[in-house]
C-alpha positions as CSV (number, residue, x, y, z in Angstrom):
1,M,-32.4,-28.0,37.4
2,K,-29.5,-30.2,38.5
3,V,-26.3,-28.0,38.7
4,I,-26.0,-24.5,40.0
5,V,-22.8,-22.3,39.2
6,A,-22.7,-20.3,41.8
7,G,-19.1,-18.9,41.2
8,Y,-19.0,-15.0,40.2
9,S,-17.6,-13.9,36.6
10,K,-14.3,-14.1,35.6
11,T,-14.3,-17.3,38.1
12,G,-14.2,-19.8,34.6
13,T,-17.8,-19.8,34.3
14,K,-17.7,-19.5,30.6
15,S,-15.1,-22.8,30.6
16,M,-17.9,-24.2,33.0
17,V,-20.9,-23.3,30.5
18,V,-19.1,-25.5,27.4
19,A,-17.9,-27.7,30.2
20,L,-21.4,-28.6,31.6
21,N,-22.6,-28.9,27.9
22,Q,-20.3,-31.2,26.8
23,L,-21.2,-33.0,29.7
24,G,-24.6,-33.1,28.6
25,Y,-26.4,-30.9,29.9
26,N,-28.8,-27.8,29.2
27,V,-27.1,-24.4,30.3
28,Y,-28.4,-20.6,30.9
29,D,-25.8,-18.7,30.9
30,F,-26.0,-14.6,31.5
31,F,-27.4,-13.4,28.2
32,D,-30.2,-15.9,28.6
33,H,-31.0,-15.3,31.7
34,F,-31.8,-11.9,30.4
35,W,-33.0,-13.4,26.7
36,Y,-35.7,-15.7,28.4
37,H,-36.2,-14.6,32.0
38,G,-35.4,-10.6,31.7
39,D,-39.8,-9.9,32.5
40,K,-39.0,-12.2,35.9
41,W,-35.1,-10.9,37.3
42,E,-37.1,-7.0,36.4
43,K,-39.5,-8.4,39.6
44,I,-37.6,-10.1,41.3
45,F,-34.8,-7.4,41.6
46,S,-38.0,-4.6,41.8
47,S,-39.1,-4.0,45.6
48,S,-42.0,-6.5,45.1
49,G,-39.8,-8.6,45.3
50,G,-39.6,-12.3,43.7
51,S,-40.5,-15.8,45.1
52,I,-39.1,-19.4,45.1
53,D,-41.9,-20.3,43.2
54,D,-40.4,-17.8,40.6
55,F,-37.4,-20.1,40.2
56,K,-39.4,-23.0,39.5
57,E,-40.9,-21.4,36.6
58,M,-37.9,-19.7,35.0
59,Y,-35.5,-23.0,35.4
60,Q,-37.7,-26.0,35.5
61,S,-36.8,-27.3,32.0
62,V,-33.0,-26.2,32.2
63,D,-30.4,-28.2,33.9
64,A,-27.7,-25.9,34.8
65,V,-27.2,-22.3,35.4
66,T,-24.2,-20.0,34.9
67,D,-23.2,-16.4,36.3
68,C,-25.0,-13.5,37.0
69,P,-27.8,-13.0,38.4
70,P,-28.4,-16.4,39.5
71,N,-25.4,-16.7,41.5
72,I,-26.5,-14.4,43.6
73,F,-29.5,-16.2,44.5
74,W,-28.0,-19.6,44.2
75,E,-29.8,-20.3,47.6
76,E,-32.9,-19.9,46.6
77,I,-33.0,-21.8,43.5
78,L,-31.4,-24.2,45.8
79,Q,-34.4,-24.4,47.8
80,A,-37.1,-24.2,44.6
81,F,-34.3,-27.2,43.5
82,P,-33.2,-29.5,46.3
83,D,-32.0,-32.1,44.7
84,A,-29.6,-30.2,42.8
85,K,-25.9,-29.9,42.7
86,V,-24.0,-26.4,43.3
87,I,-20.8,-25.5,42.3
88,L,-18.5,-22.7,43.4
89,T,-15.8,-22.2,40.8
90,T,-13.7,-19.7,42.6
91,R,-9.8,-18.1,41.6
92,D,-8.1,-15.4,43.3
93,E,-9.1,-12.8,44.0
94,D,-5.7,-10.6,42.9
95,K,-6.1,-12.5,39.5
96,W,-9.6,-12.3,39.6
97,Y,-9.8,-8.3,40.3
98,P,-7.3,-7.3,37.3
99,S,-9.5,-9.9,34.9
100,L,-12.8,-8.6,36.1
101,L,-11.8,-4.8,35.3
102,K,-10.5,-6.5,31.7
103,Q,-13.7,-7.8,31.2
104,T,-15.7,-4.5,32.3
105,E,-13.7,-2.1,29.9
106,A,-14.2,-4.6,26.8
107,F,-17.8,-3.7,27.5
108,R,-17.0,-0.1,27.8
109,E,-15.3,0.2,24.7
110,N,-17.8,-1.5,22.9
111,Y,-19.9,1.7,21.2
112,V,-22.0,-0.4,19.0
113,Y,-23.2,-2.5,22.3
114,N,-23.3,1.2,24.8
115,L,-25.2,2.9,21.7
116,M,-27.7,-0.7,21.3
117,Q,-28.8,-0.1,25.7
118,I,-29.9,3.9,24.8
119,I,-31.0,3.2,21.2
120,S,-33.3,0.1,21.1
121,P,-36.1,-0.8,22.9
122,T,-34.5,-4.4,24.0
123,G,-31.3,-2.6,24.7
124,R,-33.4,-0.6,27.2
125,R,-34.1,-3.7,28.6
126,Y,-30.9,-5.0,28.7
127,F,-29.8,-1.8,30.5
128,T,-32.1,-2.2,33.2
129,F,-31.2,-5.6,33.9
130,M,-27.4,-4.8,33.5
131,R,-28.0,-2.4,36.2
132,N,-29.9,-4.3,38.6
133,T,-26.8,-7.0,38.2
134,V,-24.5,-4.9,39.2
135,M,-26.7,-3.7,42.0
136,G,-27.2,-7.1,43.2
137,L,-23.7,-8.2,43.2
138,W,-21.5,-5.1,44.7
139,G,-24.4,-2.8,45.3
140,L,-22.8,0.0,42.6
141,Y,-25.2,1.7,40.7
142,M,-24.9,2.6,37.2
143,R,-26.1,6.0,35.4
144,H,-26.1,4.8,31.7
145,P,-24.3,2.2,29.9
146,I,-20.4,3.1,29.7
147,D,-20.7,3.5,33.6
148,F,-19.8,-0.3,33.7
149,S,-16.7,0.0,35.7
150,T,-15.5,-1.4,38.9
151,S,-12.1,0.5,39.0
152,R,-14.0,3.3,41.5
153,N,-14.8,0.8,44.4
154,Q,-11.7,-1.9,44.1
155,M,-12.8,-2.6,48.2
156,I,-16.3,-3.1,47.6
157,V,-16.0,-5.5,45.1
158,K,-13.5,-7.4,46.4
159,K,-15.1,-8.0,49.6
160,S,-18.6,-9.1,47.9
161,F,-16.1,-11.3,45.5
162,R,-15.0,-12.8,49.3
163,Q,-17.8,-12.9,51.2
164,H,-19.4,-14.1,48.8
165,G,-17.2,-17.1,48.1
166,Q,-17.3,-17.6,52.1
167,Y,-21.0,-17.6,52.5
168,C,-21.8,-20.4,50.0
169,A,-18.9,-22.4,51.3
170,K,-20.1,-22.2,54.4
171,N,-24.3,-22.4,54.4
172,C,-24.4,-24.8,51.7
173,P,-25.1,-28.5,52.2
174,P,-21.1,-29.8,52.1
175,D,-22.8,-33.3,49.9
176,K,-24.0,-31.1,47.6
177,L,-21.1,-28.7,47.3
178,L,-17.9,-28.7,45.1
179,V,-15.4,-25.3,45.5
180,Y,-13.8,-26.3,42.0
181,D,-11.2,-24.1,40.7
182,V,-11.4,-24.5,36.5
183,R,-7.7,-25.5,35.9
184,Q,-8.2,-28.4,37.9
185,G,-9.9,-29.9,35.2
186,W,-12.7,-32.8,34.1
187,A,-11.6,-35.2,37.6
188,P,-13.0,-33.6,40.1
189,L,-15.9,-31.6,38.4
190,C,-16.9,-35.6,36.6
191,E,-16.5,-37.2,40.4
192,F,-18.7,-34.6,41.8
193,L,-21.7,-34.6,38.9
194,G,-21.2,-38.6,38.2
195,K,-19.8,-38.3,34.9
196,E,-17.8,-40.0,32.7
197,I,-14.7,-37.8,31.7
198,P,-14.5,-36.4,27.9
199,D,-12.0,-37.6,25.9
200,K,-11.1,-34.0,25.4
201,P,-9.3,-30.8,26.9
202,F,-11.1,-29.2,29.6
203,P,-12.2,-25.9,27.6
204,H,-11.1,-22.9,28.7
205,E,-13.0,-19.4,27.2
206,N,-12.9,-15.7,27.2
207,V,-9.7,-15.9,28.3
208,A,-9.1,-12.8,26.8
209,G,-12.3,-11.4,27.8
210,N,-13.7,-11.2,24.4
211,V,-17.2,-12.4,25.3
212,V,-19.2,-9.4,24.2
213,A,-17.7,-9.5,20.5
214,E,-18.4,-13.2,19.8
215,M,-22.0,-12.8,21.8
216,M,-23.0,-9.9,19.9
217,A,-21.9,-12.3,16.5
218,K,-24.5,-15.1,17.4
219,H,-26.7,-14.5,20.6
220,P,-30.4,-13.7,19.5
221,A,-30.5,-11.1,22.2
222,L,-27.9,-8.9,21.4
223,I,-28.5,-9.8,17.4
224,R,-32.1,-8.4,17.7
225,M,-30.5,-5.0,19.6
226,Q,-28.2,-4.7,16.5
227,R,-31.1,-4.9,14.0
228,E,-33.5,-2.8,16.6
229,T,-30.7,0.2,16.4
230,G,-30.0,0.3,12.9
231,A,-33.4,0.2,11.8
232,I,-33.7,3.3,14.2
233,V,-30.6,5.1,13.3
234,F,-32.0,4.9,9.5
235,L,-35.0,5.9,10.1
236,L,-33.7,9.1,12.1
237,S,-31.3,9.4,9.0
238,V,-34.0,9.5,6.6
239,G,-36.5,12.1,9.0
240,L,-33.3,14.4,9.1
241,I,-32.5,14.5,5.6
242,F,-36.4,14.4,4.9
243,G,-36.0,17.6,7.5
244,S,-33.3,19.1,6.1
245,Y,-34.5,19.4,2.6
246,K,-38.4,20.7,3.3
247,L,-36.7,23.7,5.6
248,Y,-34.3,24.7,3.1
249,K,-37.2,24.8,0.0
250,S,-39.8,27.0,3.1
251,K,-38.3,30.7,2.4
252,F,-37.3,31.1,5.5
253,G,-35.2,27.6,5.6
254,G,-33.7,28.9,2.6
255,A,-32.9,32.2,3.3
256,F,-31.6,31.0,7.2
257,L,-29.2,28.2,5.7
258,C,-28.0,30.0,3.1
259,K,-26.9,32.7,5.9
260,L,-25.6,30.7,8.2
261,Y,-23.1,28.9,5.1
262,S,-22.3,32.3,3.9
263,R,-21.3,33.1,7.9
264,F,-19.3,29.8,8.3
265,N,-18.0,29.7,4.7
266,F,-13.9,31.1,5.2
267,A,-12.6,30.3,1.4
């Protein structure tokens, strides 16, 4: 582990993924944390808790981590990898909060994404991961997938964002910390990491909050959820059709269906 991006979502974390990749780092982002280490994160968030050794095992072959839930545990990950550097991506909170709401609405409005978390086995494990993450970030309990909304408590969400930045800036060793706004571009980032500035513009990703649709098209975790959901919906449909046919062919079922049809036949 070489780089810990400790900033909250919607502070340029997706841009940081691309930028760090271009600088030669192997990066784990939000969906990667679930896909590769979902069981470990479930343990860390459970009553038994995790340990520094868990983080050593999880990220020993990874160069950089971004987004949540590692941003919640940047301090513990730094203890596991004391030579790593910490980047606190930051943003004006009055611009950050509306951007976060736009992102959460994109999650809420994607019906396939939410259905997967109810039907698919992998999706149900992902929902547990998401619920634990939201609880760890803001102390808000998600009752179901479409409950992913922070608009109900703006004060808590903003306060958490503010306190997280202040705590990180105060407690991270100054020689290991870069407080960074992605609008600053390559120069401060490359100077901090000791890297040459790439001959290309600094990336700006997920500006429109469309990361869900993009990840559903290419990330293996979401692809598996979609396949499982499709298979289960197909099997349920076949079962429903076959069951209806068997009911119709039965003596009682045929009479019942005919009576039901005549009852609602308004022609």
